[in-house]
C-alpha positions in Angstrom: 0.1 0.3 -0.1 2.9 2.3 -0.2 5.2 1.1 -2.8 8.5 2.1 -2.4 12.1 0.6 -2.8 12.5 -3.4 -2.0 13.5 -3.1 1.5 16.6 -5.2 2.6 16.6 -8.3 3.7 13.8 -9.5 1.1 13.2 -13.3 1.1 15.3 -15.0 -1.4 14.1 -17.7 -3.7 14.9 -20.6 -1.6 14.0 -18.5 1.1 10.2 -18.8 0.3 10.7 -22.4 -1.3 11.0 -22.8 2.2 7.9 -21.2 3.5 5.9 -23.5 0.9 7.8 -26.4 2.6 6.4 -25.2 5.8 3.1 -24.0 5.4 2.6 -27.2 3.3 3.6 -29.3 6.2 1.3 -27.3 8.6 -1.8 -28.5 5.8 -2.4 -25.1 4.2 -3.7 -25.4 1.2 -3.9 -21.9 -0.3 -2.1 -18.9 0.0 -2.8 -15.1 -1.2 0.2 -13.3 -2.8 -0.1 -9.2 -3.7 2.2 -6.7 -3.9 3.3 -3.5 -5.1 3.0 -5.7 -8.2 4.2 -9.3 -7.8 5.0 -10.5 -11.6 7.8 -8.1 -10.8 9.4 -10.7 -9.3 11.6 -12.5 -11.6 11.6 -15.8 -9.9 7.4 -15.4 -9.7 6.8 -19.0 -11.9 9.3 -20.9 -9.9 7.8 -19.7 -6.7 4.1 -20.2 -8.8 5.3 -23.7 -9.8 6.3 -25.0 -6.2 3.0 -24.4 -4.4 1.1 -26.1 -7.6 3.8 -28.8 -6.9 3.1 -28.8 -3.0 -0.9 -28.9 -4.3 -1.1 -25.3 -2.4 -3.7 -22.8 -4.3 -1.9 -19.7 -5.1 -4.5 -16.4 -4.9 -2.6 -13.6 -6.7 -3.4 -9.7 -6.9 -1.7 -8.0 -9.8 -2.5 -4.7 -11.3 -2.8 -6.5 -14.7 0.2 -4.2 -16.4 2.6 -7.3 -16.9 0.1 -9.8 -18.3 0.9 -10.0 -21.9 0.2 -13.4 -24.1 3.3 -15.2 -23.0 2.5 -15.1 -19.7 -0.7 -15.7 -19.6 0.1 -19.1 -21.4 2.7 -19.7 -18.6 -0.4 -18.9 -16.0 -2.7 -21.5 -18.0 -0.2 -23.7 -17.5 -0.3 -23.6 -14.0 -3.2 -25.7 -11.9 -4.8 -23.9 -8.6 -4.0 -20.6 -9.6 -6.7 -18.0 -9.0 -6.1 -13.9 -9.8 -7.7 -11.0 -9.1 -7.1 -7.2 -11.2 -7.6 -4.5 -9.5 -9.9 -2.1 -11.5 -11.0 0.9 -8.9 -13.5 2.2 -11.2 -15.5 1.2 -14.7 -14.0 4.0 -16.9 -10.6 5.7 -17.7 -10.8 8.6 -16.1 -12.1 7.6 -12.5 -9.6 4.9 -12.3 -6.2 6.4 -13.4 -7.2 9.2 -10.8 -6.9 6.7 -8.0 -4.4 4.1 -9.7 -2.3 6.0 -12.2 -2.3 7.3 -15.7 -2.4 4.4 -18.2 -3.5 1.6 -15.6 -7.2 1.6 -16.6 -5.9 0.8 -20.1 -3.4 -2.1 -18.7 -5.9 -3.5 -16.4 -8.5 -4.1 -19.7 -5.7 -5.6 -21.7 -5.0 -8.2 -18.6 -8.6 -8.8 -18.7 -8.8 -9.3 -21.9 -6.0 -11.7 -22.1 -6.6 -13.8 -18.9 -10.5 -14.3 -20.5 -8.9 -15.4 -23.5 -6.6 -17.9 -22.2 -9.5 -19.1 -20.0 -7.6 -18.1 -16.8 -9.6 -17.9 -13.7 -9.8 -14.6 -12.4 -12.1 -11.9 -10.7 -12.0 -7.9 -11.2 -11.3 -6.4 -7.6 -12.0 -3.2 -7.3 -12.2 -1.2 -3.5 -15.4 0.4 -2.3 -14.5 3.8 -2.5 -17.2 7.1 -3.2 -15.8 7.0 -6.9 -16.5 2.9 -7.2 -19.7 3.3 -5.7 -21.8 4.6 -8.1 -20.2 2.6 -10.6 -20.5 -0.9 -9.0 -23.1 -2.2 -11.5 -21.3 -1.5 -14.1 -18.3 -3.0 -12.9 -20.3 -6.0 -12.0 -21.1 -6.7 -15.9 -17.9 -5.9 -17.3 -16.7 -8.8 -15.0 -19.5 -11.2 -16.0 -19.1 -10.0 -19.7 -15.5 -11.3 -19.4 -16.6 -14.6 -17.4 -15.4 -13.1 -14.3 -16.8 -12.2 -10.8 -16.7 -9.1 -8.9 -14.8 -8.8 -5.7 -15.0 -5.4 -3.7 -13.1 -4.4 -1.1 -13.2 -2.3 1.8 -11.8 0.6 2.0 -8.3 0.7 3.9 -6.1 4.1 4.4 -3.0 2.8 4.8 0.0 3.9 2.7 -0.7 6.3 0.1 -4.7 5.9 0.7 -4.4 8.1 4.2 -3.2 11.1 2.1 -7.1 11.1 0.2 -8.8 9.4 2.7 -11.5 12.4 2.8 -11.6 12.1 -1.0 -12.8 8.1 -1.2 -13.8 7.0 1.8 -17.3 5.5 1.2 -19.9 7.7 2.8 -22.3 6.3 5.4 -25.1 6.4 3.1 -22.9 4.1 0.3 -21.8 1.5 3.2 -25.3 1.2 4.4 -26.7 0.8 1.1 -24.2 -1.6 0.1 -25.1 -4.9 -0.6 
């Protein structure tokens, strides 16, 4: 939520695989991986394949910026993988105001690629003042792509602290959300 420089002491590939071994020994059957953008990690496919080998389902949240046809081909070969693509509004201007210029087009490109490759995915949107009136449109977008819409709670952490007043859903929106 507060993207920045890589921290000293981030896990190596070998350490990640050992963590997966430990999780498998504890009978963990599913992990959730987010970021930043997990596909920036050069060893990410090694980690996903190892989780698959251990029978652990991987749920990955991505902004879709690196979702090209080759990446999708590689993802389609992994069993037990489920992706969420972040899209915080149904229109480009609103989404990019939150996610950054060009994020909307990249996310739509990712959604199209995932749909074409029959990779299970959902659209993940954060419930904000901006997204609230667009939930039905986002739901229809997901349905048209053969996906689900997942709506997450707004958490004012990281960079979102700076725009809490502009993005926090109103009390009426929260009460009427179903």
